[in-house]
C-alpha positions in Angstrom: -19.1 53.3 -3.9 -16.3 53.4 -1.2 -14.4 56.6 -0.7 -10.8 56.2 -2.1 -8.6 58.7 -0.1 -5.6 58.1 -2.4 -7.5 59.3 -5.4 -9.1 62.3 -3.6 -5.7 63.3 -2.2 -4.1 63.3 -5.7 -3.0 66.8 -6.6 -4.2 68.0 -10.0 -1.5 68.9 -12.6 -1.3 72.6 -13.6 -1.4 73.1 -17.3 0.5 76.3 -18.4 -1.7 78.8 -20.2 -5.3 79.5 -19.2 -6.9 78.8 -22.5 -6.0 75.2 -23.2 -6.3 71.8 -21.6 -3.8 69.0 -22.3 -5.5 65.6 -22.5 -4.4 62.0 -22.1 -4.3 61.9 -25.9 -0.9 63.4 -26.7 -1.9 64.3 -30.2 -4.8 66.6 -29.3 -5.3 69.8 -27.3 -8.8 71.2 -26.6 -9.6 74.8 -26.1 -12.4 76.2 -24.0 -13.7 79.3 -25.8 -15.6 80.8 -22.9 -13.3 80.2 -20.0 -14.8 81.7 -16.8 -13.1 84.7 -15.3 -12.4 84.8 -11.6 -12.4 87.7 -9.1 -10.9 91.0 -10.2 -10.9 89.8 -13.8 -8.1 87.2 -13.3 -8.5 84.1 -15.5 -9.0 80.9 -13.6 -6.3 78.2 -13.7 -7.0 75.3 -16.0 -5.9 71.9 -14.7 -6.3 68.2 -15.6 -6.4 65.1 -13.5 -7.0 62.6 -11.9 -8.0 60.0 -14.6 -11.1 57.8 -14.2 -12.6 55.0 -16.4 -15.9 56.0 -17.9 -18.9 55.3 -15.6 -16.7 54.4 -12.7 -15.4 57.8 -11.6 -15.2 58.3 -7.9 -17.8 60.9 -6.9 -16.1 61.6 -3.5 -12.8 62.4 -5.3 -14.7 64.8 -7.6 -16.4 66.3 -4.6 -13.1 66.8 -2.9 -11.6 68.6 -5.9 -14.7 70.8 -6.2 -14.5 71.6 -2.5 -11.0 72.8 -3.0 -12.1 75.1 -5.8 -11.7 72.9 -8.8 -14.9 72.9 -10.8 -15.8 70.3 -13.4 -16.0 71.6 -17.0 -18.3 69.7 -19.4 -17.0 66.2 -18.5 -19.3 64.1 -20.7 -18.9 66.2 -23.9 -15.2 66.4 -23.3 -15.0 62.6 -22.8 -16.9 61.7 -26.0 -14.8 64.1 -28.1 -11.7 62.5 -26.8 -12.4 58.7 -26.5 -15.9 58.1 -27.8 -18.0 55.8 -25.5 -15.2 53.9 -23.9 -11.8 54.3 -22.4 -10.5 56.6 -19.7 -10.8 60.4 -19.7 -8.9 63.1 -17.9 -11.3 65.2 -15.8 -11.1 68.8 -16.8 -11.5 71.4 -14.0 -10.9 75.1 -13.5 -9.9 76.6 -10.2 -11.5 79.9 -9.2 -10.7 80.5 -5.5 -7.6 79.1 -3.8 -9.1 80.0 -0.4 -11.3 76.9 -0.8 -8.4 75.0 0.6 -8.8 77.0 3.8 -12.6 76.2 3.8 -11.9 72.5 3.5 -9.5 72.5 6.4 -11.9 74.5 8.5 -14.9 72.3 7.8 -12.9 69.2 8.6 -11.6 70.7 11.9 -15.2 71.4 12.8 -16.0 67.7 12.5 -17.7 67.6 9.2 -17.3 64.4 7.2 -16.0 65.6 3.9 -16.8 62.3 2.2 -20.5 63.1 2.4 -20.2 66.0 0.1 -22.4 66.3 -2.9 -22.3 69.4 -5.1 -25.0 71.2 -7.1 -24.0 74.2 -9.2 -20.8 74.8 -7.2 -22.6 74.6 -3.8 -21.3 71.7 -1.7 -23.8 70.0 0.6 -22.7 67.9 3.6 -24.6 65.4 5.8 -24.5 66.4 9.5 -26.2 65.3 12.6 -29.7 66.7 13.0 -31.1 68.8 15.9 -29.0 70.8 18.3 -25.7 69.5 16.9 -26.5 71.0 13.5 -27.4 74.4 15.0 -24.2 74.4 17.1 -22.2 73.4 14.1 -23.7 76.3 12.1 -22.8 78.7 14.9 -19.2 77.4 15.0 -18.5 77.8 11.2 -20.5 80.9 10.3 -17.9 83.5 11.3 -14.9 81.8 9.6 -16.9 81.0 6.5 -18.2 84.6 6.3 -14.6 85.8 6.5 -13.9 83.6 3.4 -16.9 84.9 1.5 -19.2 82.0 2.1 -22.3 81.4 4.2 -23.6 78.1 5.8 -27.3 77.2 5.3 -29.1 74.3 6.9 -31.3 72.6 4.2 -33.5 70.2 6.1 -33.7 66.4 5.9 -30.7 64.8 4.3 -33.0 62.2 2.8 -34.6 65.0 0.8 -31.5 66.0 -1.1 -33.1 65.2 -4.5 -35.8 67.9 -3.9 -33.4 70.7 -3.3 -31.0 69.5 -6.1 -33.9 69.7 -8.5 -34.9 73.1 -7.2 -31.3 74.5 -7.8 -30.8 72.6 -11.1 -34.0 74.1 -12.6 -32.6 77.6 -12.3 -32.4 79.1 -15.7 -30.7 82.4 -14.8 -27.2 82.9 -13.5 -27.0 84.1 -9.9 -25.6 87.4 -11.0 -28.6 87.9 -13.3 -31.0 87.3 -10.4 -29.1 89.7 -8.1 -29.2 92.3 -10.8 -33.0 92.1 -10.7 -33.2 92.9 -7.0 -35.3 96.1 -6.6 -33.4 99.3 -5.9 -34.7 102.6 -4.8 -37.9 101.1 -3.5 -38.8 99.1 -0.4 -39.0 95.4 -0.7 -42.7 95.5 0.5 -43.5 98.0 -2.3 -41.7 96.0 -4.9 -43.6 92.9 -3.8 -46.9 94.7 -3.9 -46.1 95.7 -7.5 -45.2 92.2 -8.4 -48.4 90.8 -6.9 -50.5 93.4 -8.8 -48.7 92.5 -12.1 -49.4 88.8 -11.5 -53.0 89.5 -10.7 -53.4 91.5 -13.9 -51.9 88.7 -16.0 -54.2 86.2 -14.3 -57.3 88.3 -15.0 -56.3 88.8 -18.6 -55.9 85.0 -19.0 -59.4 84.4 -17.4 -61.0 87.0 -19.6 -59.6 85.4 -22.7 -61.2 82.0 -21.8 -65.0 81.8 -21.9 -64.9 78.7 -19.6 -63.4 80.7 -16.8 -66.0 83.4 -16.5 -67.3 82.3 -13.0 -63.8 82.3 -11.7 -63.2 85.7 -13.3 -66.2 87.1 -11.4 -64.9 85.7 -8.2 -61.4 87.3 -8.5 -62.7 90.6 -9.8 -65.0 90.8 -6.7 -62.3 89.7 -4.4 -60.1 92.7 -5.3 -56.4 92.9 -4.4 -56.7 92.2 -0.7 -53.8 90.5 1.0 -56.0 88.0 2.8 -58.7 87.5 5.4 -56.6 89.0 8.2 -55.4 92.1 6.3 -57.8 94.5 8.1 -56.9 93.5 11.7 -56.0 95.9 14.4 -53.5 95.1 17.2 -54.6 94.0 20.6 -51.6 94.4 22.9 -53.5 93.3 26.0 -53.4 89.7 24.7 -49.6 89.7 24.3 -47.2 87.8 26.5 -43.4 87.6 26.5 -43.5 84.3 28.5 -42.2 81.3 26.7 -39.9 83.2 24.3 -37.1 80.9 23.1 -33.8 81.5 24.8 -32.0 79.5 22.1 -32.4 79.3 18.4 -34.4 76.1 17.6 -34.3 75.7 13.8 -37.2 73.6 12.6 -35.3 72.6 9.5 -32.6 71.1 11.6 -34.9 69.1 14.0 -37.8 68.0 11.8 -41.2 67.4 13.4 -42.3 65.7 16.6 -43.8 62.8 14.8 -41.0 62.5 12.2 -37.7 63.9 13.6 -34.7 64.1 11.2 -31.7 61.7 11.7 -29.4 63.9 9.7 -29.6 67.2 7.8 -27.9 68.9 4.9 -25.5 71.8 5.5 -24.8 73.9 2.4 -21.7 76.1 2.0 -23.0 78.9 -0.2 -20.5 81.1 -2.1 -22.5 84.3 -1.2 -20.6 87.5 -0.4 -23.7 88.5 1.6 -25.9 86.2 3.6 -29.0 88.0 2.4 -28.2 86.9 -1.2 -28.5 83.2 -0.3 -32.0 82.7 -1.8 -30.6 83.5 -5.3 -28.2 80.5 -5.0 -31.2 78.2 -4.1 -33.5 79.4 -6.9 -36.0 80.0 -4.1 -39.4 81.5 -4.9 -41.8 82.0 -7.7 -44.3 79.2 -6.8 -47.9 79.7 -5.6 -48.0 82.7 -3.3 -44.2 82.7 -2.8 -42.5 85.9 -4.0 -39.9 85.8 -6.8 -36.3 85.3 -5.8 -35.3 88.9 -6.2 -38.1 89.9 -3.8 -36.7 87.5 -1.2 -33.3 88.9 -1.5 -34.6 92.5 -1.2 -36.5 91.6 2.0 -33.5 89.8 3.5 -31.2 92.7 2.8 -33.6 95.2 4.5 -34.1 92.9 7.5 -30.3 92.4 7.8 -29.8 96.1 8.0 -32.6 96.7 10.5 -32.4 93.7 12.8 -29.2 91.9 11.9 -31.4 89.1 10.5 -29.6 86.4 8.6 -30.8 83.1 7.0 -29.9 80.0 9.0 -32.0 77.6 7.0 -33.5 77.3 3.5 -35.3 74.3 2.1 -37.6 73.9 -0.9 -40.4 75.8 0.9 -39.0 77.3 4.1 -36.7 80.2 5.1 -35.6 80.5 8.8 -33.7 83.4 10.1 -31.7 84.3 13.2 -31.7 87.8 14.6 -28.9 89.6 16.3 -31.3 92.4 17.3 -34.8 91.1 18.1 -37.7 93.4 17.8 -38.2 95.2 21.2 -41.1 97.5 20.4 -44.7 96.2 20.3 -45.5 98.7 17.6 -42.6 97.6 15.5 -43.6 94.0 15.9 -47.1 94.8 14.8 -45.9 96.7 11.7 -43.5 93.9 10.8 -46.2 91.3 11.3 -48.3 93.0 8.6 -45.3 93.0 6.3 -44.8 89.3 7.0 -48.4 88.6 6.2 -48.0 90.2 2.8 -44.7 88.4 2.3 -45.8 85.0 3.5 -49.6 84.6 4.0 -49.4 81.0 4.9 -47.7 81.6 8.3 -51.0 83.3 9.3 -53.7 81.6 7.2 -52.3 78.2 8.0 -50.4 79.0 11.1 -51.1 81.6 13.8 -54.6 82.4 12.5 -54.3 86.1 13.1 -51.7 88.8 12.5 -52.0 89.8 16.1 -50.7 86.4 17.3 -48.0 86.6 14.7 -46.9 90.0 16.0 -46.8 88.6 19.5 -44.5 85.7 18.3 -42.2 88.2 16.5 -41.9 90.5 19.6 -38.5 89.9 21.3 -38.0 86.6 19.4 -34.5 85.8 18.2 -35.7 83.8 15.2 -38.2 84.0 12.3 -39.9 81.2 10.4 -41.5 81.5 6.9 -43.2 78.7 5.1 -45.1 78.7 1.7 -47.5 75.9 0.9 
């Protein structure tokens, strides 16, 4: 479908009174019982417009409205109540944050094609050039977006949008609920250890209840609670080298792989007050050996405080981070590598091979890479 700028540019009509929406049917008025409340408890504005025929609505126009802070409210149910299965319907939106106008203008001035926007749960995604241009674009928009209460995230191959859309759409809890579960008064590492212990206990109870799983039960009971084959390593600083440390941030999720480089990537504009809270918006975690979402947020908050570490990329299985203050001490790098191994075993078991090599990679590096199989 071609982008129609005349429709996208149409200004919505403000309907007086935050509780009701006037429709194209002059004889009816529909009320939203649970109208969302914006910042500081101020009710959002309710608007109507533009009008589209059923099944032919312009997704780019809708994306443009959403980008400016107008969020679609139950379109299909609203349509069927008003007109049944045919006829036009007035799109019902609510506006939460007028500053989204500033965001739109800023993104356009940065060279982002706004017509590529697709929105999932109020997070707009744009298609941008892959590789170094994507990283430079991220650098150019991060500060102004942060000032407006948003955070940019590179999300990998633009052709894989369906995967990240499914990941976000599967989220059962509200972001606020997830953030409320972030551990407090305990380190992220300790909270993660407690989570792993509880998961292991549930698994053992399940195996004990099933006679067919007794051999597997014996294996896991014998294996104990070790973090992996490299958990008992000691550092060997004599093998370390600082040569070859990257001088620039090269985000794997922006470039792709040598045999299959990306042509374009997704850039998400996350409405996160803190960059460390970004995993909550992506419903990231809770699969295989990957920690739950609140544990990710807890780690990112700690690392932001200690190293100025912020996420630059999140995909369906990867988190990449940029550091304002890289780790300078070998001892700190070793300690952090052990924490990383507990947090993300695959970067050692299917990556560096040893915690010692991981620690050497962490030392003085301006970026971190985490991947869960």
